[in-house]
C-alpha atoms as an extended CHARMM CRD file, in Angstrom:
* protein
*
        82  EXT
         1         1  MET       CA             -0.1880000000        0.2700000000       -0.1860000000  PROA      1               0.0000000000
         2         2  GLU       CA              2.8710000000        2.0640000000        0.4640000000  PROA      2               0.0000000000
         3         3  ARG       CA              4.1890000000        1.9490000000       -2.9260000000  PROA      3               0.0000000000
         4         4  ALA       CA              1.2430000000        2.9930000000       -3.9330000000  PROA      4               0.0000000000
         5         5  ARG       CA              1.2350000000        6.2200000000       -1.8600000000  PROA      5               0.0000000000
         6         6  TYR       CA              4.9670000000        6.7040000000       -1.8800000000  PROA      6               0.0000000000
         7         7  GLY       CA              8.2670000000        6.3000000000       -4.0260000000  PROA      7               0.0000000000
         8         8  VAL       CA              6.3910000000        6.4740000000       -8.0000000000  PROA      8               0.0000000000
         9         9  GLU       CA              7.9470000000        9.6330000000       -9.6450000000  PROA      9               0.0000000000
        10        10  ARG       CA              4.9070000000       12.0700000000      -11.5110000000  PROA      10              0.0000000000
        11        11  LEU       CA              5.5480000000       14.3520000000      -14.1310000000  PROA      11              0.0000000000
        12        12  GLN       CA              4.6800000000       18.1450000000      -13.4360000000  PROA      12              0.0000000000
        13        13  ASP       CA              4.3140000000       20.5340000000      -15.4100000000  PROA      13              0.0000000000
        14        14  ALA       CA              5.1660000000       23.6610000000      -14.4340000000  PROA      14              0.0000000000
        15        15  PRO       CA              6.2890000000       27.6690000000      -15.2680000000  PROA      15              0.0000000000
        16        16  ASP       CA              9.7080000000       26.8280000000      -14.4700000000  PROA      16              0.0000000000
        17        17  GLY       CA              9.8600000000       23.5830000000      -16.8010000000  PROA      17              0.0000000000
        18        18  GLN       CA              8.8140000000       20.0740000000      -16.1640000000  PROA      18              0.0000000000
        19        19  TRP       CA              9.9370000000       18.0450000000      -13.3000000000  PROA      19              0.0000000000
        20        20  HSD       CA             10.1130000000       14.2130000000      -11.7870000000  PROA      20              0.0000000000
        21        21  VAL       CA              8.6060000000       14.3890000000       -8.5980000000  PROA      21              0.0000000000
        22        22  ARG       CA              8.4100000000       12.0530000000       -6.2370000000  PROA      22              0.0000000000
        23        23  LYS       CA              7.0230000000       11.1230000000       -2.7750000000  PROA      23              0.0000000000
        24        24  ILE       CA              9.2950000000       10.1220000000        0.0430000000  PROA      24              0.0000000000
        25        25  SER       CA              7.6290000000        8.8540000000        3.1940000000  PROA      25              0.0000000000
        26        26  ALA       CA              8.6640000000        8.9530000000        6.8330000000  PROA      26              0.0000000000
        27        27  THR       CA              9.5900000000        5.2480000000        6.7360000000  PROA      27              0.0000000000
        28        28  SER       CA             11.9200000000        5.8660000000        3.6150000000  PROA      28              0.0000000000
        29        29  ALA       CA             12.9600000000        8.9950000000        4.6860000000  PROA      29              0.0000000000
        30        30  ALA       CA             17.2340000000        7.9200000000        6.4410000000  PROA      30              0.0000000000
        31        31  LYS       CA             19.3040000000       10.6820000000        5.2500000000  PROA      31              0.0000000000
        32        32  THR       CA             19.6700000000       14.2010000000        6.4150000000  PROA      32              0.0000000000
        33        33  TYR       CA             18.8580000000       16.4710000000        3.2320000000  PROA      33              0.0000000000
        34        34  LYS       CA             19.1560000000       20.6450000000        3.0100000000  PROA      34              0.0000000000
        35        35  CYS       CA             15.2230000000       21.8250000000        1.4220000000  PROA      35              0.0000000000
        36        36  PRO       CA             16.4330000000       24.6580000000       -0.9640000000  PROA      36              0.0000000000
        37        37  GLY       CA             13.3510000000       26.2640000000       -0.6230000000  PROA      37              0.0000000000
        38        38  CYS       CA             13.8060000000       27.5130000000        3.1450000000  PROA      38              0.0000000000
        39        39  GLY       CA             17.4230000000       25.7800000000        3.6640000000  PROA      39              0.0000000000
        40        40  GLN       CA             16.6750000000       23.9430000000        6.3710000000  PROA      40              0.0000000000
        41        41  PHE       CA             16.9430000000       20.4800000000        6.7590000000  PROA      41              0.0000000000
        42        42  ILE       CA             15.2050000000       17.6990000000        6.7760000000  PROA      42              0.0000000000
        43        43  LYS       CA             15.8640000000       14.8620000000        8.6780000000  PROA      43              0.0000000000
        44        44  PRO       CA             15.3780000000       11.3820000000        9.3580000000  PROA      44              0.0000000000
        45        45  GLY       CA             12.0100000000        9.9990000000        9.5530000000  PROA      45              0.0000000000
        46        46  ILE       CA             10.6380000000       13.7490000000        8.3110000000  PROA      46              0.0000000000
        47        47  GLU       CA              8.4030000000       12.7850000000        4.9820000000  PROA      47              0.0000000000
        48        48  HSD       CA              9.4590000000       15.1510000000        1.7970000000  PROA      48              0.0000000000
        49        49  VAL       CA              9.4020000000       15.1630000000       -2.1790000000  PROA      49              0.0000000000
        50        50  VAL       CA             12.0770000000       14.2410000000       -4.5830000000  PROA      50              0.0000000000
        51        51  ALA       CA             12.6830000000       16.4940000000       -7.5400000000  PROA      51              0.0000000000
        52        52  TRP       CA             14.3610000000       17.1160000000      -10.6810000000  PROA      52              0.0000000000
        53        53  ARG       CA             14.2310000000       18.5200000000      -13.8980000000  PROA      53              0.0000000000
        54        54  ALA       CA             12.1720000000       16.6660000000      -17.0130000000  PROA      54              0.0000000000
        55        55  ASP       CA             13.6010000000       18.6290000000      -19.0610000000  PROA      55              0.0000000000
        56        56  HSD       CA             17.5340000000       18.7170000000      -18.1330000000  PROA      56              0.0000000000
        57        57  TRP       CA             19.5180000000       20.4980000000      -21.2370000000  PROA      57              0.0000000000
        58        58  SER       CA             22.3270000000       17.5210000000      -20.3470000000  PROA      58              0.0000000000
        59        59  GLY       CA             20.2240000000       14.4960000000      -20.2860000000  PROA      59              0.0000000000
        60        60  ASP       CA             18.4300000000       12.1520000000      -17.6730000000  PROA      60              0.0000000000
        61        61  SER       CA             21.5620000000       11.3200000000      -15.5370000000  PROA      61              0.0000000000
        62        62  ALA       CA             22.7710000000       14.9380000000      -15.1110000000  PROA      62              0.0000000000
        63        63  SER       CA             18.9920000000       15.7820000000      -13.9190000000  PROA      63              0.0000000000
        64        64  ALA       CA             19.0750000000       12.6180000000      -11.6410000000  PROA      64              0.0000000000
        65        65  GLU       CA             22.2380000000       13.8650000000       -9.7630000000  PROA      65              0.0000000000
        66        66  ALA       CA             20.8620000000       17.1410000000       -9.9050000000  PROA      66              0.0000000000
        67        67  ARG       CA             17.6430000000       15.9510000000       -7.9350000000  PROA      67              0.0000000000
        68        68  ARG       CA             17.2680000000       17.4690000000       -4.0770000000  PROA      68              0.0000000000
        69        69  HSD       CA             14.7880000000       17.1960000000       -1.4110000000  PROA      69              0.0000000000
        70        70  TRP       CA             12.2860000000       19.7310000000       -0.2420000000  PROA      70              0.0000000000
        71        71  HSD       CA              9.6380000000       20.0890000000        2.2410000000  PROA      71              0.0000000000
        72        72  PRO       CA              6.4370000000       18.9940000000        0.5870000000  PROA      72              0.0000000000
        73        73  LYS       CA              4.7580000000       22.8260000000        1.2730000000  PROA      73              0.0000000000
        74        74  CYS       CA              8.5630000000       24.0250000000        0.1210000000  PROA      74              0.0000000000
        75        75  TRP       CA              7.8680000000       22.4540000000       -3.2190000000  PROA      75              0.0000000000
        76        76  GLU       CA              4.2670000000       23.4660000000       -3.6490000000  PROA      76              0.0000000000
        77        77  SER       CA              5.1860000000       27.5230000000       -3.0580000000  PROA      77              0.0000000000
        78        78  ARG       CA              8.4010000000       27.8370000000       -4.7160000000  PROA      78              0.0000000000
        79        79  SER       CA              9.0650000000       30.7390000000       -6.9680000000  PROA      79              0.0000000000
        80        80  TYR       CA              9.9390000000       30.1960000000      -10.1800000000  PROA      80              0.0000000000
        81        81  LYS       CA             12.7360000000       31.5850000000      -11.8800000000  PROA      81              0.0000000000
        82        82  TYR       CA             13.0200000000       32.4790000000      -15.2990000000  PROA      82              0.0000000000
């Protein structure tokens, strides 16, 4: 059941491009990451999202290496830079 809610990536279109977005459940969150939206840390055990560009100019592998972990509210309310 958890696999149905988390871990499956989806494509999201936004003004700043197309993004792969994956939800990470609290039980799967095992590392500490710094949220690019607020600059605060996402500690292990905190549900969050991982996002990376689907239209990266240097390809999918470079895009996956540049993925970032976000608080869900920070991802939803991020400002788009043109």
